[in-house]
C-alpha positions in Angstrom: 0.0 0.0 0.0 2.8 2.4 1.0 4.7 1.6 -2.2 1.6 2.3 -4.3 1.0 5.7 -2.6 4.7 6.6 -3.1 4.5 5.6 -6.8 1.3 7.6 -7.3 2.8 10.6 -5.6 6.0 10.4 -7.7 3.9 10.1 -10.9 2.0 13.3 -9.9 5.2 15.2 -9.2 6.7 14.1 -12.6 3.6 15.1 -14.4 3.5 18.5 -12.6 7.2 19.0 -13.4 6.7 18.2 -17.0 3.8 20.7 -17.3 6.0 23.4 -15.7 8.8 22.7 -18.1 6.4 22.8 -21.1 5.0 26.1 -19.9 8.4 27.6 -19.6 9.7 26.4 -22.9 10.3 29.3 -25.3 8.0 29.8 -28.2 9.7 29.9 -31.6 8.6 32.2 -34.4 9.7 32.8 -37.9 10.2 36.5 -38.7 10.5 37.9 -42.3 12.0 41.4 -42.5 11.2 43.0 -45.9 12.9 46.2 -47.1 10.3 48.2 -49.1 12.5 51.3 -49.4 14.8 52.4 -52.3 17.9 52.2 -50.2 19.7 49.3 -48.4 18.8 48.6 -44.8 21.8 47.9 -42.6 22.4 44.8 -40.5 20.3 45.3 -37.3 19.6 44.3 -33.8 16.6 42.1 -33.1 15.4 41.5 -29.6 12.5 40.3 -27.4 12.0 42.1 -24.1 9.6 42.3 -21.2 6.9 45.0 -21.6 5.8 46.8 -24.7 8.3 49.6 -25.0 11.4 49.3 -27.1 14.9 49.8 -25.8 15.1 53.1 -27.7 11.9 55.0 -26.7 11.0 58.4 -28.2 12.2 61.3 -26.1 15.0 59.3 -24.5 18.7 60.1 -24.8 20.3 57.8 -27.4 22.9 55.4 -26.2 26.4 55.2 -27.8 25.5 51.9 -29.5 22.2 53.3 -30.9 24.0 56.3 -32.3 26.6 54.0 -33.8 24.0 51.8 -35.4 22.0 54.8 -36.9 25.1 56.7 -38.1 27.3 53.9 -39.4 25.0 50.8 -39.9 27.2 48.8 -37.6 25.0 47.0 -35.0 27.8 45.4 -32.9 27.8 47.9 -30.0 24.1 48.2 -30.0 23.7 44.4 -29.9 26.0 44.3 -26.8 23.9 47.0 -25.1 20.6 45.2 -25.8 22.0 41.9 -24.8 23.1 43.3 -21.4 19.7 44.8 -20.7 18.0 42.7 -17.9 14.6 43.1 -19.5 15.8 41.6 -22.8 15.2 37.8 -23.0 16.3 37.1 -26.5 18.6 39.1 -28.8 20.3 38.4 -32.2 22.4 40.5 -34.6 21.1 40.2 -38.1 23.6 39.5 -40.9 24.4 41.7 -43.9 22.4 44.6 -45.4 19.0 44.0 -46.8 18.8 45.4 -50.4 15.8 47.3 -51.7 13.0 44.9 -52.3 14.7 42.0 -50.5 13.8 40.1 -47.4 15.5 38.3 -44.5 14.1 35.4 -42.6 15.2 34.7 -39.1 14.0 32.6 -36.1 12.9 34.4 -32.9 12.1 33.1 -29.4 9.8 34.4 -26.7 9.7 32.9 -23.2 6.5 34.7 -22.1 4.7 35.9 -25.3 1.7 37.6 -23.5 4.0 39.9 -21.5 6.8 40.6 -24.0 7.3 42.4 -27.3 9.6 42.0 -30.3 11.7 44.8 -31.7 13.9 45.4 -34.8 16.3 48.3 -35.2 18.4 49.1 -38.3 19.8 52.1 -40.2 18.5 53.4 -43.4 21.8 53.2 -45.3 21.7 56.4 -47.3 21.1 58.8 -44.4 23.1 60.6 -41.7 21.5 59.0 -38.7 18.1 57.6 -39.4 17.0 54.3 -38.0 13.8 52.2 -38.6 12.3 50.7 -35.5 9.6 48.1 -35.9 7.7 46.5 -33.0 5.3 43.5 -32.7 3.5 43.5 -29.3 2.6 40.8 -26.8 -1.0 40.5 -28.0 0.2 39.4 -31.4 2.9 37.1 -30.0 0.3 35.4 -27.7 -2.4 35.2 -30.4 0.1 33.4 -32.7 1.0 31.0 -29.9 -2.6 30.2 -29.2 -3.3 29.8 -32.9 -5.9 32.6 -32.8 -4.1 34.2 -35.7 -1.7 32.8 -38.4 0.5 35.9 -38.9 1.2 39.3 -37.5 2.4 42.2 -39.7 3.8 45.5 -38.5 5.7 48.3 -40.2 8.5 50.5 -38.9 8.6 54.1 -37.7 11.7 56.1 -38.7 13.6 58.0 -36.0 16.6 60.2 -35.7 19.1 59.9 -32.8 18.9 63.6 -32.3 22.7 63.8 -32.4 22.8 65.8 -35.6 20.8 68.8 -36.9 18.4 68.3 -39.8 20.3 68.8 -43.1 19.4 72.2 -44.5 20.7 74.7 -47.0 23.1 77.2 -45.3 21.3 80.3 -44.1 20.6 82.8 -46.9 21.0 80.3 -49.7 18.2 79.3 -52.0 20.4 76.7 -53.8 23.7 74.9 -53.3 26.5 77.4 -54.1 29.7 75.9 -55.5 31.5 76.4 -52.2 29.0 74.1 -50.4 29.7 70.4 -50.6 32.5 71.2 -53.0 34.2 67.8 -52.5 31.0 65.8 -52.2 30.8 63.3 -55.1 27.2 62.4 -54.6 23.9 63.5 -53.0 24.3 61.4 -49.9 27.8 62.8 -49.2 26.5 66.3 -49.4 23.5 65.6 -47.2 25.7 64.1 -44.5 28.0 67.1 -44.7 25.0 69.4 -44.2 23.8 67.5 -41.1 26.1 69.1 -38.6 26.4 67.9 -34.9 23.7 69.0 -32.6 25.2 71.0 -29.7 22.2 70.4 -27.4 21.2 67.3 -25.6 20.2 64.6 -28.0 16.8 63.0 -27.9 15.4 60.3 -30.1 12.6 61.7 -32.2 10.6 61.0 -35.3 12.0 61.7 -38.8 9.7 64.1 -40.6 11.4 64.1 -44.0 13.8 66.5 -45.8 13.0 70.1 -46.6 11.8 70.4 -50.2 14.3 73.2 -50.8 17.1 70.8 -49.9 15.8 68.0 -52.1 15.4 70.4 -55.0 18.9 71.8 -54.6 20.5 68.3 -54.4 18.5 67.3 -57.5 19.8 70.3 -59.4 23.4 69.4 -58.6 23.4 65.6 -58.6 20.5 64.7 -60.7 17.1 63.2 -59.9 18.2 59.5 -60.2 20.7 60.0 -57.4 18.4 62.0 -55.2 15.5 59.6 -55.7 17.4 56.9 -53.8 17.6 59.2 -50.7 13.9 59.5 -50.3 11.8 57.2 -48.1 8.6 57.5 -46.0 8.5 58.5 -42.4 7.1 55.1 -41.6 6.3 51.8 -43.2 9.2 51.0 -45.5 10.4 48.1 -43.3 7.8 45.4 -42.8 7.9 42.7 -40.2 5.9 39.5 -40.8 5.8 37.1 -37.9 4.5 33.5 -38.0 4.6 30.6 -35.5 7.2 28.1 -36.4 5.8 24.6 -36.7 
């Protein structure tokens, strides 16, 4: 009798332990990142963290790694920052730039989908310091896990680190005089030269687009085909499509 009770109790414990282990097992998703812009998207940082807010919220002071990512397209330092964040439960550095019209597929894991969110950060390659940040929230992660939905689609918002001023024509100029951007071989080089460092405290903010006068002046000097590749929307050019991996 005693042996039977012990066996039953042991079986209950094993079953309960198995259920806990199953509940804590990470959920694996398949994420497709599509570049719908006219310029390359840099390698980026992809992470899943507790809560709904990204690790680069609007109005916050940009970290050294976030500035490096948005200015150079190198995600190495940003990846290390995110990885050391206690609220981040999964992080990966994506490989290679994503060309215009191309996609990248990568696996993502969430340990507690209902209470976590997924974020992707990458640089728009032909800018001074513009990043695209795309987020998929916990409702979508949980709905996919529960098979309530088959896919979740979100698009990015474009942000500036705030470390540089918006590129503009020098004061008093209505066009690019020969002395301005004299050594700039193309439109992006000139645009970067005109985006001077911001002397005030930097804050992450939305990118609102370039001034029409600047675009027109760049077009006059470098041609429409070159300038066309610098233009992108203030949101929506990077698309995330998430599915549950079976």
